[in-house]
C-alpha positions as CSV (number, residue, x, y, z in Angstrom):
1,M,-4.7,-337.2,28.6
2,A,-1.9,-338.7,30.7
3,G,1.2,-336.7,31.6
4,P,4.6,-337.4,30.2
5,I,6.0,-340.9,30.6
6,S,8.8,-341.2,33.3
7,S,11.9,-343.1,32.5
8,S,10.9,-345.9,34.9
9,E,7.5,-346.2,33.2
10,E,9.3,-346.3,29.9
11,E,11.6,-349.1,31.1
12,I,8.7,-351.1,32.3
13,A,6.9,-350.6,29.0
14,N,10.0,-351.8,27.2
15,N,10.6,-354.7,29.6
16,P,7.4,-356.0,31.2
17,N,9.5,-358.5,33.3
18,K,11.5,-355.8,35.0
19,R,11.0,-355.9,38.8
20,I,9.3,-352.9,40.4
21,R,10.6,-351.6,43.8
22,R,7.6,-350.9,46.0
23,S,7.8,-348.3,48.7
24,E,7.6,-349.3,52.4
25,E,4.7,-346.9,52.8
26,E,2.7,-348.4,49.9
27,L,3.3,-352.0,51.2
28,S,2.5,-351.0,54.7
29,E,-0.8,-349.4,53.6
30,A,-1.7,-352.5,51.6
31,A,-0.9,-354.8,54.6
32,N,-3.0,-352.6,56.9
33,L,-6.1,-352.9,54.7
34,I,-5.7,-356.7,54.6
35,S,-5.3,-356.8,58.4
36,R,-8.6,-354.8,58.7
37,G,-10.4,-357.4,56.6
38,L,-10.1,-356.6,53.0
39,T,-9.2,-359.5,50.7
40,F,-5.7,-359.8,49.1
41,Q,-7.4,-359.6,45.7
42,A,-9.1,-356.3,46.5
43,V,-6.0,-354.7,47.9
44,S,-3.9,-356.0,45.0
45,D,-6.3,-354.4,42.5
46,K,-6.4,-351.1,44.4
47,Y,-2.6,-350.7,44.6
48,N,-1.7,-352.6,41.5
49,I,0.6,-354.8,43.5
50,P,0.8,-358.6,43.0
51,I,-0.8,-360.7,45.7
52,S,2.4,-362.6,46.2
53,T,4.3,-359.3,46.9
54,I,1.8,-358.3,49.6
55,R,1.9,-361.8,51.2
56,F,5.7,-361.8,51.1
57,Y,5.9,-358.4,52.8
58,M,3.4,-359.4,55.5
59,A,5.2,-362.7,56.1
60,R,8.5,-360.9,56.4
61,K,7.0,-358.4,58.9
62,G,5.3,-361.2,60.9
63,I,1.7,-359.9,60.2
64,L,0.4,-362.4,57.8
65,P,-3.1,-363.5,58.9
66,R,-3.6,-367.3,59.3
67,R,-5.5,-368.9,56.5
68,K,-8.8,-370.5,57.2
69,R,-8.8,-374.0,56.0
70,G,-11.6,-376.5,55.6
71,R,-15.2,-376.0,56.2
72,V,-16.4,-373.2,58.5
73,N,-19.0,-374.3,61.0
74,S,-21.0,-371.2,60.8
75,H,-24.5,-372.4,59.9
76,P,-26.9,-371.5,62.7
77,V,-28.9,-374.8,62.4
78,I,-25.7,-376.9,62.6
79,E,-24.4,-374.8,65.5
80,G,-27.7,-375.3,67.3
81,I,-27.6,-379.0,66.8
82,A,-24.0,-379.2,67.9
83,G,-24.8,-377.2,71.0
84,S,-27.8,-379.4,71.8
85,L,-25.7,-382.5,71.4
86,K,-23.2,-381.1,73.9
87,L,-25.9,-380.4,76.4
88,L,-27.4,-383.8,75.8
89,Q,-24.0,-385.4,76.5
90,L,-23.7,-383.4,79.7
91,G,-27.1,-384.7,80.8
92,K,-28.7,-381.2,80.9
93,I,-31.5,-382.1,78.4
94,Q,-33.7,-385.1,78.9
95,H,-35.7,-385.0,75.6
96,T,-34.6,-383.3,72.4
97,I,-36.2,-383.5,69.0
98,F,-33.9,-383.0,66.1
99,V,-35.3,-381.8,62.8
100,L,-32.9,-381.2,60.0
101,I,-34.2,-379.5,56.9
102,L,-31.9,-379.4,53.9
């Protein structure tokens, strides 16, 4: 069974649109977890803080990670082909056979 309801919890229950003031410590901990690789969604769920609030705090502090846009070239076959093409362009490989299996 939960403890008694505080006046701020009662206000929030009566007015769900009321803004909640987050502590600097709580926001700092959330930002630290994101900087260490957790997703915004995971941290938002853990601390019950909206993603936009965490992003705004990190942007204000100058610690917002850059978003990765577009496709990530992390497939080993593609990377191998790209590397082979670079070597071929440099003239370091005379004969190369490319087999691409999808």
